[in-house]
N, C-alpha and C positions, 0 to 999 in steps of 0.2 A: 859440289853436291846440291841438288835441287831442294829447296826448302819445302816444308809442308804446305805453305801458302801457294807457292808456285805449282806444286803438284795438284792441289785442289782446284786452282783456277783452270789449269789445263783439262782436268777431268770434267769440270762443269761446262766447259765450252767445246767439248769434243764433238757433240752431236747437235749443234744448233740448227734450227729450221731455216736454212739459208734462203731457199726460194721464197718462203713466206716473208722473211725479213726484207729481201730485195723488193718484193711487191709493196711492202709497207713504205720503204724509202721512196720508190717511184711515185706512189700515191701522194705522199707528203710533198714531194718536189713539184708535182703537177698542180697542187692546190695551196700555194703559199698564202699566208695571211700576215698583215702588218701588225705592229706592236699594239697590244691590248685588244686586238680583234681576232685572236687565235682560237676561236671557238671550235672550229672543225678539227684543227690540229690537237687541241687539248682533249677533245672527245675521242679521237683515235687513240691517244696515249692512255687515257683513262680506261677505255674498253680493254686494252691489252693488260693493264695492271689488274683490273678486276678478274679477268680470265685467269691470271697467274695466281690469284689468291690474296691480293693486297686489299686492305681496307682503303678504299679510294674516295677522295673528296675532290670535287671540282669547284671552280669559282673562287679559289683562294687568291686574294690580291687582284681580283678581276677575272682573269682567265687562267690562273695557275692551277696545277694539278698536284695533289699530294697522295702518295701511296705508302701505306705502313704495313710492314710484315714483321710481326713479333714472333721470334723463334727461340724462346728461352732466355736464360741469363747470358749477359755479355754486353759488349759495347754497342752503342747506337751510331750508325754510320749513315751520313746523308750523301746521296748521289744526285747530281743535278744536271739537267740539260735545258737549254733555252729553246723557245718555241717559235720566235717571230722571224719573219722574212723582211726584205728591204724593198723600197720603191725604186727598183732597177728593172729595166726591160731586158729580158734574157736574150743572149746571142750565142748560146752553146750549140744549138742545132741538135740537141738530144731528142730521141724519140719520145721521151717523157718530159719534155720541156714544160715550163709553166703555162697554164691555161688562163692565168689571170693577167690581163694587159697591164704592163708597167710594174708588175710585182714579181719578185724572184727570190728564191732561197740562194742568195749570192754569198752567204757567209757560212754555209754548211750546217745550219741549225736543223734542217731536215735529217741530216746524217746523225746529228747529236741525239735527236729524239729516237731514231731507230736504234742507235747504240744503247740508249738508256732502256728502251723497251726490251731489247734482246738480253741485256745484262740482268734486268729485273726478272725476266722469265727464267733465265739459267740459274740464278741464285735461288729462286723459289722452287724450281724443280729439284735442286740439290740441297735442300735445307737440312738434310740429315748429316751433311758434312760440316756445318758451322752452327754457331749459336750467337744470339744477339738480336738486334733490331735494325731493320733497314728502313730508312726514310727516303723515298724516291720522289724527287721534285721536278716537275715540268714547269719551268719559270717563264712567264711572259715578258715581253718588252725589255729584253736585254739591250737591243739596239738604241733605245731611247734613254736607258739608264733608270727606268721607272720600276721595272718588274720586281727586282729583289727587295727593294724597300717596301713596295706595296704588299708583298707577301708577309714580310716581317710585321708590318703595321696591322695586317689582318689577323694577327695572332698565330703565325706559323709555329712559334715555339711555346705558345700557351695551349694551343689546340692539339698539338702533336708532340711526340717524344722529342726531347732536346738532344741533338747529336753531340757526340764527343769529338767528331772530326767531319769535315766537309770535303768532298772530292768532285772534281769536274775536269773535263778535257775538251779540247777544241780542234777541229780540223784546220789544217794549215797547208800552204804550198810547200813543196819539197818532194823529193822522190819517195813514193809510197813505201811505207814500212819502217819509218824512223819515229822515235819518241823523244820529244824535246822536253827535258826536265831542267829546272834551275832552282837551287835553294835561294831563299830570300826574294828580292825584287825580280819579278818576271814580266810584269806589265806596268805601263805608265798610267799616270792620271790624265784625264781629259777634261777640258773646260771650254764651254762655248761662250763667246762674247759677241754681243750685237752692238753696233754703232749706228746711230742715226745722225747724219749731217744735215743741219738746217741751213738752207740758202734762201734766196729770194727769187721766185720764179718769174718768167716772162717770155716774150716772143724771141724766137731764135735769131731774128734779124736785128735785135737790139740787146746784145749781151751786156753792153755798158750799163744798162738799167737794171741788171740782175746781179745776184751773187750765185754763181753756178755751183751747186753742190756736187755735180758730177766731176768737175775738175778737181775739187777739193778731195773727193773720194779717191780719185786716181793718184793724187799725191800721197794720200794716206796709205794706200795699198803698197806703194813703193817704199815709203818711209818705214812702215811696219816691219819690212823684211830686215831692217837693221837691228831689231830687238834681239834676235837670237845671235846675229853675227857680231854685234858690237856691245851688247849689254850682258850677255850670259857667258860665263867662263867656259872655255872649251871642255873642261872636265865635267860640266853639268849638261847632260843631254836635254835638248828641248826642241820643239817644232812649233812654228806658227804658220797656220794655213788660212788663207782667205778663200772660203768655200763658196761665197755668193756675193754678188753686187746687184742691187736693184735700184733703178731710178728711171723716172720718166714714163711718158705714154705715147708721144708722137715725135716725129723727126724734128719738127720746128718749134717744139715747146721746151724751154729750159725749166726743169722741175723745181719744186720747192724743197724737196728732201732727197737724200740718197741713203740707202741702207747697206751696210757692210756686215757680213757674218763671218766671224773668225772661229777657229778652233786651236786651242793651245794643248800641247802634250808636254808634260813635265814629269820628273821623277822625285820631286821633293816639294813640300809646301812652300819653302822659302823661294824657290825659283818661280813657282806659280804666282806667288804674291808679287814678286818683282816684275814679272811679265805683265800682269794685269795693271800694275801701277804705270808701267811704261806705255801701255796701250792708252790709258787714260790721258797721260801727259802729252803724247804725240797727237792724239785726236784733238785735244784742246788747243795745242799749239798750231796745228794746221788750220783749224777753223778760225783761230784768232788772226793768223796771217792772211786768210782769205777774206776777212771782213764779214764773216757769217753773222747774221743778226742774233743768233742764240748759240749758247754753248752746245756741244754735241751731247747726245744721250748715250752713255756707255752702260750696258746692262750685262751683268754676268749671269749666264743661264745654266743649262744642264751641266752636271759634272759627274765624272767617274773617278773612283779612288784609285790609288796605286794597288796592285796585286802583289802581295808579299807572302810567299810560301813559308809555312812553318817548317823549320829545319828537320824536325823529327818525322813529321808526316810526309814531307817530300822524300826523305831518304828511304823510308819504309816502302813507298810506292816505287821509286826509281830502282831500288835494289830488286824488288819483285819483278819489275819489268825486264831488268837485265837477265834474270834467271829464266823468264818465260820466253822472251824474244831474242836473247843474245846480247852480250855486253856491247857489241859493235853498233847496235841499233839505238842505243840510248846516248844522247849527247846534250851538252849545255849550250843553248843558242845565245846566251847573254840576254840582258833585259831588252824587251821589245818596246816600241813606242805605241803599240796598240793598247787598247783599254777594255776593261770589263766591269760589269756591276756585281759580279759574283761575290766580291768581298763584303758587300752590304748584307749578305746572308750570315756573315760572321761578325756582325756589328758588336756582339758582346765579347769578342776576343776568342771565339772558338777557333782552334787551329784548322788549317786547310791545306790541301795540295791541289795544284792546278798544272796541267801539262798539255802539250800539243801532240797530235798525231798527223804526220805528213800524209798528203792524199793526192798528189799530182799523178795522173796516169803515166805509165812508163813511156808510152809513145810520145806524149806531150813533153815530158821531161827530156827525152833523148833528142827531140827535134829542136829544143830551145837553144839559141846561140849561147856560146860561152864555153870556156875551158875548164871552169871549176864550179863548185856548188854555188857559191855566192853570185857568180855571173849568171848562171842559169836561173837561180832563185829570182833575180830581178826581172827575168824575161817571161816566166810562166804566169798564167792568170792567177791573181791573188784574191783573197777575200774582198768582197764588194765589187769585184769585176763582173761585167755582164757575161763573161766567158768562164767564170769559176765553176768547175765541174769536178767534184771529188771522184776518185776511182772507186767503183763498187768493190774492188779487191780489198779495200780497207774496212769493209763492213764487219767481217768476222774478227780481224785483229783489233778493231776499235772496241767491239763488245768484250773481247778477251782482256783488253787493257783496263776497262772499267771494272770487270769482275775481279781481276787481279788486285786492283787497288782496294776493292771492298774486302776481299778475303784476307788481305794483308793486315787489316785492322779488326776483323771479327775474331771471335773465339772459334778455333777449329776443333772438330770432333776427334 
């Protein structure tokens, strides 16, 4: 039997202004903005929230947007979408491709904003069916891990109603029409580490008079791959990626320094600490072996926390999604190595639920090589790919999923 929450969600999303929302999505996709520069995107969201009747505030935590809709007694529910794009040159060939050189919505945040705007509008239009307070948040700078903390530091929970639960969803590769839910750990922590190797520069024709930091950096890159393979237990998932190496200016100049940028993905603080310690030890050892004139500089930079769903909040949303979309569409993907800064919005321990909406177009999925879901999953364009292009068919289901999560926690008439 369909629950009252499922029936309400279906009723609220029965007559969405699909053409208008598609235009909104295409507009956002054409005009991507990088982290903390999402002024136009924030303005578009704020305009829609005001039109729907929300008390709307811009500039929270930089470029964040907060909309409040008070609708009588009941719980306060926060719905969040991220606003920022990525420094990626688009290769989708879409007729509404990015018009900003070298910048693209390669992670689906344009779709997230459209989902949020659509859900906010539907919930406002159907406010006679529920009671409580909605806190709608357009968060900047998710990609850099700065936005959620900036909004909290700017008084998010002092200036606006404090929520009892936080909800968010993310577009993901996979055959459009599935909803990935997982209780507990769903996303991993991410930690950036920078290493500067100090050598002694000189002429390329006289390497014996130098200490070449490029060679040392090359050894470091290779040796660092043993951290996961030989120092982390197989039961502990971890990833170490060398994302960038920079050194030198000319073919015949041996530089004085080399810079290596790493990213660590972990699912526990203990594994993270052990990996950072191993990186420091290996960097120091390789530099000592090379005769570097100075010890390396190892700096721990930006970090994202683990995302751990509250069991009760997760179950309430997942159950409602099963009723609205069908039990076969809801599945447990296991913990992913991706990361999010959404948990920073719950820094005070507020429970939250976070889930994925698969969005690969049917023709792209069918054309991908592979005999099963996981083989195809590895072949289709993923988040951060220059060819990542969510299917517009996910627009209405994504709005419905967010509305369903909200009404599952609000008081129903």
